[in-house]
C-alpha distance (Angstrom), angle and dihedral (degrees) to the residues before:
residue distance angle dihedral
M1 . . .
N2 3.82 . .
K3 3.80 140.3 .
Y4 3.80 92.2 -64.8
R5 3.79 102.3 50.9
T6 3.76 146.0 -2.3
H7 3.79 91.6 -165.6
N8 3.75 138.7 10.5
C9 3.80 124.7 -110.9
G10 3.79 94.7 -101.5
E11 3.79 105.2 50.9
L12 3.81 109.8 60.4
N13 3.82 119.1 106.1
K14 3.83 141.1 150.8
D15 3.82 91.0 -60.8
F16 3.83 87.8 72.6
I17 3.83 97.3 53.3
K18 3.82 112.2 146.7
K19 3.80 92.8 4.0
P20 3.84 119.8 129.0
V21 3.81 115.2 -116.4
L22 3.76 141.9 178.9
L23 3.82 118.1 -143.7
S24 3.79 130.4 -179.5
G25 3.77 129.1 -170.4
W26 3.76 147.7 98.6
V27 3.80 125.2 -47.8
H28 3.80 98.1 -113.8
K29 3.80 101.2 175.6
K30 3.80 137.9 -6.8
R31 3.80 128.9 -155.4
D32 3.84 116.3 -171.8
H33 3.80 113.0 -162.9
G34 3.79 94.1 175.8
N35 3.77 99.5 -109.9
L36 3.79 94.9 32.1
L37 3.81 129.5 47.6
F38 3.82 121.9 -159.4
I39 3.81 119.8 -161.3
D40 3.79 122.8 -174.2
L41 3.79 106.5 -149.4
R42 3.84 115.0 -158.0
D43 3.79 134.8 -166.9
N44 3.78 134.3 157.9
F45 3.83 91.2 -74.0
G46 3.78 103.8 48.8
I47 3.80 146.9 -70.6
T48 3.76 131.1 -63.9
Q49 3.81 123.9 -168.5
C50 3.85 114.3 -128.8
I51 3.82 123.9 -169.0
A52 3.78 137.5 -161.5
D53 3.81 126.0 -178.7
K54 3.78 128.2 -149.0
D55 3.80 91.1 -94.4
N56 3.78 92.1 60.6
K57 3.80 110.5 107.1
N58 3.81 88.7 -139.3
F59 3.82 95.2 53.1
S60 3.81 99.5 102.5
D61 3.83 92.4 43.7
L62 3.82 91.7 48.8
E63 3.78 90.3 50.6
K64 3.81 90.6 58.7
I65 3.82 96.8 51.0
P66 3.85 110.8 115.2
L67 3.81 119.1 -132.0
E68 3.84 114.4 -89.6
T69 3.79 92.9 30.0
V70 3.81 110.0 141.5
I71 3.80 110.8 -126.1
K72 3.79 140.7 169.9
V73 3.78 116.5 -135.1
E74 3.80 127.2 -162.1
G75 3.77 117.5 -165.9
A76 3.78 150.0 109.2
V77 3.78 130.0 -79.0
L78 3.81 114.9 -111.1
Q79 3.78 129.4 -172.2
R80 3.77 115.0 -118.4
S81 3.80 120.1 -127.2
S82 3.78 114.0 -103.3
E83 3.79 93.3 -106.9
T84 3.85 92.9 53.5
I85 3.82 98.4 49.1
N86 3.83 111.6 127.1
N87 3.81 109.2 -148.6
E88 3.80 92.5 -176.4
I89 3.82 93.7 74.9
S90 3.81 130.0 50.4
T91 3.80 92.1 -124.2
G92 3.80 93.7 48.3
E93 3.79 95.4 120.2
I94 3.80 96.0 59.8
E95 3.79 141.6 42.4
I96 3.81 135.2 -167.3
K97 3.79 121.0 -115.5
I98 3.80 102.8 -145.1
K99 3.81 115.3 -125.9
S100 3.81 96.3 169.7
F101 3.77 139.9 -16.4
E102 3.78 141.1 -161.6
I103 3.78 131.2 -157.2
L104 3.78 109.0 -125.8
G105 3.81 99.9 172.3
K106 3.80 128.1 16.4
T107 3.82 122.1 -145.7
S108 3.79 136.1 -145.1
E109 3.77 124.0 -138.7
L110 3.78 108.1 -60.7
P111 3.82 118.9 -115.8
L112 3.81 89.7 -157.4
P113 3.86 130.9 15.2
V114 3.75 113.9 -106.7
F115 3.80 95.0 -156.7
S116 3.84 92.2 61.5
D117 3.80 130.5 77.0
Q118 3.80 89.3 -158.2
E119 3.78 112.8 139.8
Y120 3.79 117.0 -106.8
A121 3.77 133.8 -172.6
E122 3.79 113.8 -76.5
E123 3.80 91.1 -121.8
I124 3.82 92.6 58.5
R125 3.80 94.2 43.1
L126 3.80 94.5 50.1
K127 3.82 95.8 41.8
Y128 3.80 89.6 53.2
R129 3.80 96.1 31.6
F130 3.85 91.3 144.3
L131 3.81 87.5 62.9
D132 3.79 93.6 40.7
L133 3.81 88.4 54.8
R134 3.80 90.5 57.0
R135 3.81 90.4 64.1
K136 3.77 111.6 105.1
K137 3.79 100.3 -120.4
I138 3.78 99.2 48.0
H139 3.84 92.3 36.1
N140 3.78 88.8 57.5
N141 3.82 90.8 44.9
I142 3.80 91.0 58.2
I143 3.81 92.8 47.9
F144 3.79 88.0 46.7
R145 3.82 89.1 52.9
S146 3.78 89.8 53.5
K147 3.81 91.3 52.4
V148 3.82 91.8 48.3
I149 3.83 91.8 52.5
S150 3.79 91.2 46.9
F151 3.80 90.5 51.2
I152 3.84 91.6 48.8
R153 3.78 91.3 52.9
K154 3.81 92.6 51.7
E155 3.82 92.3 46.3
M156 3.80 92.9 49.6
E157 3.77 90.5 51.4
K158 3.81 89.0 50.9
L159 3.80 88.6 52.9
G160 3.81 90.0 56.5
F161 3.79 100.6 -100.2
N162 3.78 127.6 141.2
E163 3.82 121.6 -145.2
F164 3.80 115.9 -128.6
Q165 3.80 131.8 171.9
T166 3.77 123.3 -131.4
P167 3.84 130.4 -157.8
I168 3.78 123.1 -79.5
L169 3.82 95.7 -160.3
T170 3.78 107.6 62.4
S171 3.80 141.4 134.4
S172 3.77 129.7 -68.0
S173 3.80 115.6 -102.5
P174 3.80 135.8 172.0
E175 3.81 100.5 -103.9
G176 3.78 101.3 144.7
A177 3.81 105.2 -87.0
R178 3.81 134.3 63.6
D179 3.79 116.4 -85.3
F180 3.77 126.1 -126.8
L181 3.79 103.3 -127.1
V182 3.81 126.5 -148.1
P183 3.83 118.4 -163.7
S184 3.78 117.4 -130.7
R185 3.83 117.1 -129.3
L186 3.79 93.4 -166.7
N187 3.81 93.0 46.6
P188 3.82 105.8 44.1
G189 3.80 115.3 -146.7
K190 3.78 93.3 15.0
F191 3.80 128.6 105.0
Y192 3.74 140.4 -153.3
A193 3.78 119.5 -144.6
L194 3.77 125.7 -142.1
P195 3.82 107.1 -124.0
Q196 3.78 117.7 -96.5
A197 3.81 81.9 -159.1
P198 3.80 134.2 -23.1
Q199 3.79 87.8 -103.9
Q200 3.78 100.6 136.0
F201 3.78 94.4 36.6
K202 3.78 94.6 52.9
Q203 3.79 90.2 50.6
L204 3.78 89.4 49.6
I205 3.82 88.4 52.4
M206 3.80 88.0 58.9
V207 3.80 91.0 47.7
S208 3.82 86.8 51.5
G209 3.79 89.6 64.1
F210 3.81 101.5 -102.2
D211 3.78 112.1 135.3
K212 3.80 109.4 -154.5
Y213 3.82 124.5 18.9
F214 3.79 134.1 179.7
Q215 3.78 136.0 170.5
I216 3.79 137.3 175.3
A217 3.79 87.5 -128.7
P218 3.81 130.1 -166.3
C219 3.81 111.3 -136.1
F220 3.80 128.2 -166.2
R221 3.81 125.4 -153.8
D222 3.75 127.9 165.9
E223 3.82 95.9 -139.8
D224 3.77 139.8 122.6
A225 3.81 121.9 -80.0
R226 3.84 124.0 -107.6
A227 3.76 132.7 177.9
D228 3.83 90.1 -98.6
R229 3.81 96.6 36.3
S230 3.77 131.3 59.9
P231 3.81 118.0 -143.5
G232 3.74 116.8 -120.4
E233 3.78 104.5 9.1
F234 3.78 142.1 15.6
Y235 3.78 139.5 162.3
Q236 3.77 129.3 -114.1
L237 3.77 137.5 -177.0
D238 3.79 98.4 -115.9
I239 3.82 113.7 -156.2
E240 3.79 133.0 178.7
M241 3.81 131.2 170.9
S242 3.85 135.1 -173.6
F243 3.79 127.4 -134.0
V244 3.79 94.3 14.7
E245 3.77 139.3 132.9
Q246 3.75 126.9 -147.0
E247 3.81 94.7 -88.9
D248 3.80 91.5 53.8
V249 3.80 89.9 59.7
F250 3.83 90.0 46.4
D251 3.80 91.7 51.5
V252 3.84 93.4 53.5
V253 3.79 94.4 45.5
E254 3.81 94.1 45.7
K255 3.81 91.3 51.6
L256 3.81 90.4 50.5
M257 3.81 96.1 45.5
I258 3.79 95.3 46.2
S259 3.79 91.2 49.3
L260 3.79 93.0 43.3
F261 3.80 97.8 47.0
K262 3.78 94.3 42.7
N263 3.79 90.8 50.7
F264 3.83 96.3 49.3
S265 3.77 103.2 32.9
E266 3.78 138.6 45.6
K267 3.77 91.7 -150.2
K268 3.79 115.9 113.1
M269 3.81 124.6 -110.1
L270 3.80 108.6 -123.4
F271 3.81 91.4 -159.4
E272 3.82 128.3 31.8
K273 3.80 86.9 -176.7
F274 3.79 107.2 45.4
P275 3.83 113.6 -129.3
R276 3.82 116.4 -112.2
I277 3.80 109.1 -137.4
P278 3.83 120.7 -177.3
F279 3.82 113.3 -128.6
K280 3.80 93.6 -117.0
E281 3.81 92.1 49.8
A282 3.81 91.1 48.7
M283 3.81 91.7 53.1
N284 3.81 92.2 47.4
K285 3.83 96.5 45.8
Y286 3.80 101.6 34.6
G287 3.82 105.9 15.4
T288 3.81 90.2 -124.4
D289 3.78 142.5 64.2
K290 3.84 87.7 -131.0
P291 3.82 100.7 61.9
D292 3.80 122.8 176.6
L293 3.79 100.9 -136.1
R294 3.78 91.9 -168.2
N295 3.79 84.3 77.7
P296 3.86 110.1 77.1
L297 3.85 94.2 -161.8
L298 3.79 116.3 114.0
A299 3.80 134.5 -167.1
H300 3.80 120.2 -125.8
D301 3.78 130.4 -167.1
I302 3.81 109.0 -128.2
S303 3.83 97.4 167.0
E304 3.81 92.6 120.6
V305 3.80 91.8 59.4
F306 3.80 90.4 62.2
K307 3.82 91.1 59.6
R308 3.82 88.1 69.3
D309 3.81 118.5 105.3
D310 3.81 91.3 -135.6
V311 3.82 92.1 62.6
K312 3.81 108.0 87.1
F313 3.84 99.0 -177.7
E314 3.80 91.3 123.6
I315 3.83 98.1 177.6
F316 3.81 92.4 60.4
K317 3.83 92.8 38.5
K318 3.81 90.2 55.6
L319 3.81 92.8 48.0
L320 3.78 90.4 47.8
K321 3.81 90.5 57.1
S322 3.83 89.6 53.1
G323 3.81 92.2 57.3
S324 3.79 104.0 -87.2
L325 3.80 125.3 135.9
I326 3.82 127.0 -134.3
K327 3.78 116.6 -140.9
S328 3.79 129.5 180.0
I329 3.80 141.4 -164.7
V330 3.78 122.6 -151.5
T331 3.80 121.2 -146.8
K332 3.82 116.3 -163.0
K333 3.81 122.2 -120.3
T334 3.79 95.0 -14.6
N335 3.81 100.1 130.4
T336 3.82 89.2 103.1
K337 3.79 92.8 55.8
P338 3.81 113.2 114.8
R339 3.78 119.1 -100.1
S340 3.81 88.9 -109.2
F341 3.81 90.8 67.0
F342 3.82 92.0 59.8
D343 3.81 95.2 38.4
N344 3.79 92.1 51.4
I345 3.79 91.2 54.7
D346 3.83 90.8 46.9
K347 3.82 89.1 49.4
W348 3.78 91.4 49.7
A349 3.80 90.5 51.2
K350 3.80 91.0 53.7
E351 3.79 89.2 50.5
Q352 3.79 87.9 59.2
G353 3.79 89.1 60.9
W354 3.80 95.7 -101.6
N355 3.80 128.6 119.2
G356 3.78 90.9 -103.6
L357 3.79 129.5 -104.1
A358 3.75 118.7 -72.2
Y359 3.80 114.3 -143.0
F360 3.76 147.3 178.8
S361 3.82 137.7 166.5
I362 3.79 125.5 -124.9
E363 3.80 114.0 -123.1
K364 3.78 142.7 148.9
D365 3.78 122.1 -113.7
E366 3.77 124.7 -138.5
N367 3.80 90.0 -81.9
G368 3.80 93.8 53.0
K369 3.77 93.3 -106.0
I370 3.84 117.0 145.2
V371 3.80 109.8 -117.4
G372 3.77 138.9 171.4
K373 3.80 114.5 -116.9
G374 3.78 117.4 -159.8
P375 3.83 141.2 50.4
V376 3.82 95.8 -46.2
G377 3.80 101.1 23.1
K378 3.80 91.9 99.5
F379 3.85 90.9 66.4
F380 3.83 92.5 68.1
S381 3.78 128.8 78.3
E382 3.78 121.8 -143.1
D383 3.79 91.7 -105.0
S384 3.83 92.6 50.6
L385 3.79 89.8 49.7
K386 3.80 89.8 51.4
E387 3.82 89.1 52.7
I388 3.81 90.8 50.9
M389 3.81 89.4 49.0
K390 3.81 90.4 51.5
I391 3.83 93.2 49.7
T392 3.79 96.0 44.4
S393 3.85 100.4 31.1
A394 3.82 86.9 -123.5
E395 3.81 119.5 162.6
I396 3.78 137.8 -160.1
G397 3.81 107.3 -67.6
D398 3.81 94.8 30.4
S399 3.81 124.8 115.8
I400 3.79 130.4 -136.5
F401 3.80 125.0 -144.4
M402 3.83 114.2 -166.5
S403 3.77 137.8 -171.3
C404 3.79 132.4 -178.3
S405 3.79 122.7 -155.9
K406 3.80 146.1 123.8
E407 3.81 117.2 -64.2
N408 3.79 93.6 -106.6
E409 3.82 90.4 55.7
I410 3.81 105.4 33.8
Y411 3.80 95.0 70.3
D412 3.79 92.5 55.6
I413 3.80 90.0 47.4
M414 3.80 92.1 51.5
S415 3.80 93.7 45.1
K416 3.81 95.1 51.1
S417 3.81 93.3 39.8
R418 3.77 91.0 51.0
N419 3.81 90.1 54.1
K420 3.81 93.7 44.7
I421 3.80 95.2 48.2
G422 3.79 91.7 44.0
E423 3.79 90.7 53.3
D424 3.80 93.7 46.3
L425 3.79 90.6 50.4
D426 3.82 90.6 45.1
I427 3.82 91.6 -133.6
I428 3.81 97.2 131.9
D429 3.80 109.9 103.4
Q430 3.77 103.3 -130.6
N431 3.80 91.5 -174.1
S432 3.77 96.7 66.6
F433 3.78 146.0 66.2
A434 3.77 119.4 -133.3
F435 3.82 114.3 -167.2
C436 3.76 125.4 -174.3
W437 3.78 141.2 166.5
I438 3.78 120.9 -126.0
T439 3.81 108.3 -153.6
D440 3.77 143.0 175.1
F441 3.80 98.0 46.6
P442 3.77 117.1 -179.2
I443 3.79 112.6 -105.8
F444 3.80 93.0 -138.0
E445 3.78 137.8 32.1
L446 3.77 132.4 -165.9
D447 3.76 120.0 -117.2
K448 3.84 101.7 -135.7
E449 3.79 92.9 -155.3
T450 3.80 99.5 48.1
S451 3.85 99.5 21.7
K452 3.80 85.7 -132.8
I453 3.77 120.6 143.6
N454 3.80 112.7 -125.0
F455 3.79 134.6 178.8
S456 3.79 107.0 -93.6
H457 3.82 93.7 -147.4
N458 3.75 133.8 -18.4
P459 3.85 112.7 5.1
F460 3.85 91.5 -146.5
S461 3.83 95.9 64.8
M462 3.81 120.4 126.7
P463 3.84 114.9 -118.9
Q464 3.79 118.8 -123.8
G465 3.77 121.0 -116.7
D466 3.78 136.1 39.3
I467 3.79 102.7 -19.1
K468 3.80 93.4 -162.5
N469 3.78 92.4 55.9
L470 3.80 100.9 29.5
D471 3.83 113.3 159.2
L472 3.81 106.8 -136.0
S473 3.81 95.1 172.5
K474 3.81 91.4 94.4
P475 3.81 103.0 40.3
L476 3.80 96.0 169.6
E477 3.82 89.0 62.3
L478 3.81 93.8 55.1
K479 3.79 117.1 108.9
A480 3.79 127.3 -157.7
Y481 3.75 135.9 -146.0
Q482 3.75 84.6 -111.3
Y483 3.77 126.3 134.0
D484 3.81 145.0 175.8
I485 3.77 127.2 -149.1
V486 3.79 112.6 -142.1
C487 3.82 131.2 -173.0
N488 3.82 124.1 -172.2
G489 3.78 91.3 -20.3
V490 3.81 93.9 -49.4
E491 3.80 118.8 117.0
L492 3.82 106.0 -134.7
S493 3.78 96.5 -178.4
S494 3.76 152.1 -26.2
G495 3.78 121.8 -128.8
A496 3.78 141.6 165.5
I497 3.71 149.7 -173.0
R498 3.80 100.0 -102.9
N499 3.74 129.8 -119.9
H500 3.83 102.1 -119.3
I501 3.82 96.5 171.2
P502 3.87 111.6 96.6
E503 3.80 95.4 -158.8
L504 3.78 91.9 53.4
M505 3.80 91.6 45.4
Y506 3.82 91.2 55.8
K507 3.79 90.3 51.7
L508 3.79 94.2 50.5
F509 3.79 93.5 45.2
S510 3.81 89.4 51.1
I511 3.82 89.8 58.1
A512 3.83 88.1 55.8
G513 3.81 90.6 51.0
Y514 3.82 101.4 -97.8
D515 3.78 115.2 129.3
K516 3.80 122.3 -149.6
N517 3.79 93.7 -98.2
T518 3.83 91.5 53.8
V519 3.81 92.4 48.4
D520 3.80 90.5 48.5
E521 3.78 90.2 50.0
K522 3.82 97.6 45.0
F523 3.78 97.9 38.1
S524 3.78 102.9 24.4
G525 3.81 94.8 136.7
M526 3.78 92.8 48.1
I527 3.81 98.1 44.6
N528 3.76 92.3 45.3
A529 3.81 93.0 49.6
L530 3.80 93.1 48.0
S531 3.77 88.3 57.5
Y532 3.80 92.2 64.5
G533 3.77 102.9 61.9
A534 3.77 113.6 -59.9
P535 3.83 121.1 -167.6
P536 3.81 121.4 -135.4
H537 3.79 104.2 -94.9
G538 3.77 144.0 165.9
G539 3.75 144.3 175.9
I540 3.74 151.7 158.4
A541 3.80 140.0 -136.6
P542 3.83 117.6 -143.8
G543 3.79 114.5 -161.0
I544 3.81 112.5 -107.9
D545 3.79 93.2 -157.1
R546 3.82 92.7 52.9
I547 3.80 93.0 46.1
V548 3.81 91.3 52.5
M549 3.83 90.5 44.4
L550 3.83 90.6 56.5
L551 3.82 93.6 44.8
A552 3.80 92.8 47.9
N553 3.83 92.3 48.9
E554 3.80 91.4 -121.6
K555 3.80 125.3 147.9
N556 3.79 97.0 -156.7
I557 3.79 125.9 54.4
R558 3.81 89.8 -142.1
E559 3.84 88.7 74.4
V560 3.79 92.4 64.7
T561 3.83 98.9 37.0
M562 3.80 118.5 89.3
F563 3.83 100.8 -145.5
P564 3.83 109.6 10.1
M565 3.79 126.0 175.6
N566 3.78 123.6 -123.2
Q567 3.80 125.7 -107.2
N568 3.81 90.8 -80.7
A569 3.83 92.7 54.1
Q570 3.81 91.9 -106.1
D571 3.79 127.3 140.6
L572 3.79 100.2 -143.5
M573 3.78 92.4 -174.0
M574 3.82 96.2 54.5
N575 3.81 95.0 29.4
S576 3.77 92.3 -121.2
P577 3.00 135.0 -163.8
S578 3.79 90.7 40.8
D579 3.77 141.0 171.3
V580 3.77 119.0 -90.8
S581 3.76 131.0 -147.4
E582 3.80 125.8 -91.9
K583 3.79 87.5 -117.5
Q584 3.83 91.2 57.7
L585 3.80 91.7 47.8
K586 3.82 91.3 48.8
E587 3.82 91.3 51.5
L588 3.80 88.6 53.7
N589 3.80 94.0 44.5
L590 3.79 90.1 -119.4
K591 3.78 133.9 136.4
I592 3.82 127.9 -168.5
L593 3.81 111.1 -124.1
D594 3.77 130.3 -169.8
K595 3.79 113.0 -84.6
I596 3.79 110.8 -73.9
K597 3.79 111.5 -125.3
C-alpha cells in the first residue's frame, strides 16, 4: 500500500504464508516467555500476532516498548501450529515473524488500559476519550454508529427523500429548551442561536416547493444530561413531507425502522404495524407516554371500588375523598410467591419517597369464597374483590399492587412500579423491540405553579377538528395532530402535522401568552413564508443517538457518542467551555460581569 503497511491488521490469513508484509498499528498486548516475545499489533481493522525470538537483533528493544506505542513491523507470514490457533480473531491462523521494526509514535504512561473493558470513572474516560475510543467495545460502537447512519441515508433516498443542509447560526425562538447563544461581532448587542432543531427551516423547505426532505441534523439544547440524552448537542434524523396526513408520516417511519432494526439486530420485532395509543390512554394504562410494550403489566383505576361501604381500607378511602386516585397493577399467578417478593417491592416503593405499595392476592378459602390474602386483603369483601377482578381482569391466583396519590403523582408511581415489578418477575422480553405511536397529545398544558397555559410540545402543530369552526374557548381540551414514536420505553422522537395557517397560528400563540408582535419577531421568517401559499405538511425527527443506543444494547448514550460532554455540559478533553481573551470579548462588545443573583 505505502511505506507504512502492505496490509492491515485484520486481513492476513493462510493465503499469505511466507509472504513479506509491512504492518503498522498500536502495541495492544505483550507476552514475554523469556526466549520468545509475542506482540499483539492492533489497528482499526483487527489484531495480528507478531513474534520475535531471543536471536532476533531487535528482541531487547521490542521488550522495552510500552503498550499503545505505535510501531511499524516488517516480517514474514508464518502459519501457526494447530494448538496455537486463535479462533477469536480473524488472523488467528497466522503470525508475523518480525524482521525489523520502527517506532512511529511514542506513548506516555496510560491513565486507563486500552485492552480492558473494565469500567472507569466518567471523568477519566472523558478526559482521555481518545484512549477510551481505542477500547474494543466502544470503538466498535462508533463504527457501528457510522454504518447505521449510512444505512439510514440510503433508505431515505429509496423512500424518495432528498438530503438538504440547514443553517447552524440562526435566531432564538421559544421551542421548549434553552438556546445556546452566539454573540455577533458585526451586529453588536445581537445574538445568533444554535438550532434546537431545524424546525422552522424544514418547514420553509416545504413552503419552497420541495416535497420530501431529510437531514442527519446536529441539534443544540442547553439542558441537563440524562442516560438517554446528551447535554449540549445531539443528532437527529430530521424529516419533513408535503401534502401528507399523520398516517403518511407513520408509514414512512415504520418502513424505515423495520428495515433498520431488522438489518442491525437479531432481536425480533413485536409489531410490524406499530400500535397507535392515544396520549390519555397511555397515561391511564402505563402511567407514562413512553411505555415499554414488552412489559405486559397494565395499570387500572380502581378508585370507584373504594367508595363502597364494604371496603374498610380507611387510609385510602380518606385520601380518595381529598382528591387522590387509586391505581392498581395485576400480576398473574403470583399468589404462591414468597412474602419476601411482595415486601421487597413495597420496600423499593418507600425508597422512592412514596408510602409504599399495598398488596394482596386473590384466592378462594375452603368454602369457595373469594378472599384477599395479604396485609390488606382483610379490608375487602367478596363482592368488592369481584368488582376489582372485573375492572382489572384479575383471576384467582393473581395479586394486586395498589397505590393512592394525587393525579400529578400517581402516573409516575404506576409507571415506575410497572417497570420494577416487570423486572422482578422477569417478564420483559429482552430479545425484542416493541415500537408504538403515542397520538392525540393536548396542544396546551397548565403550569401548576404559575397557572399559565403553555404549549405542551411543538408550537407549530395543527389542531384536530374542524379548523374553520375550531372552539378555542377551552384550550386545554384541544388535541393536536402530534405524535411520539417510542421503542422499549425510550422516546425516539416527537413529530406533528404542522399548522400552516398564519391566522390560526396567531390565535394559538395568543393563548400561550404571545402577542402578534412577539410572534412576528420570533418567527418572522416562518409567518411571512406561510402567507405566500404553504402546503399542508408534517414530519418527525428520531434521535440518531437513541436509535444507535438501542441497536447496540447500551443503556447510556455516552457509549455510542464519539466525544460526549459530562453531566455538567463540560468537554474535559478539550477544556470546554473555556475562558476567552479580553481582545475577543472587546471584538464582540462583551464584558464579563460578576454572577447575577
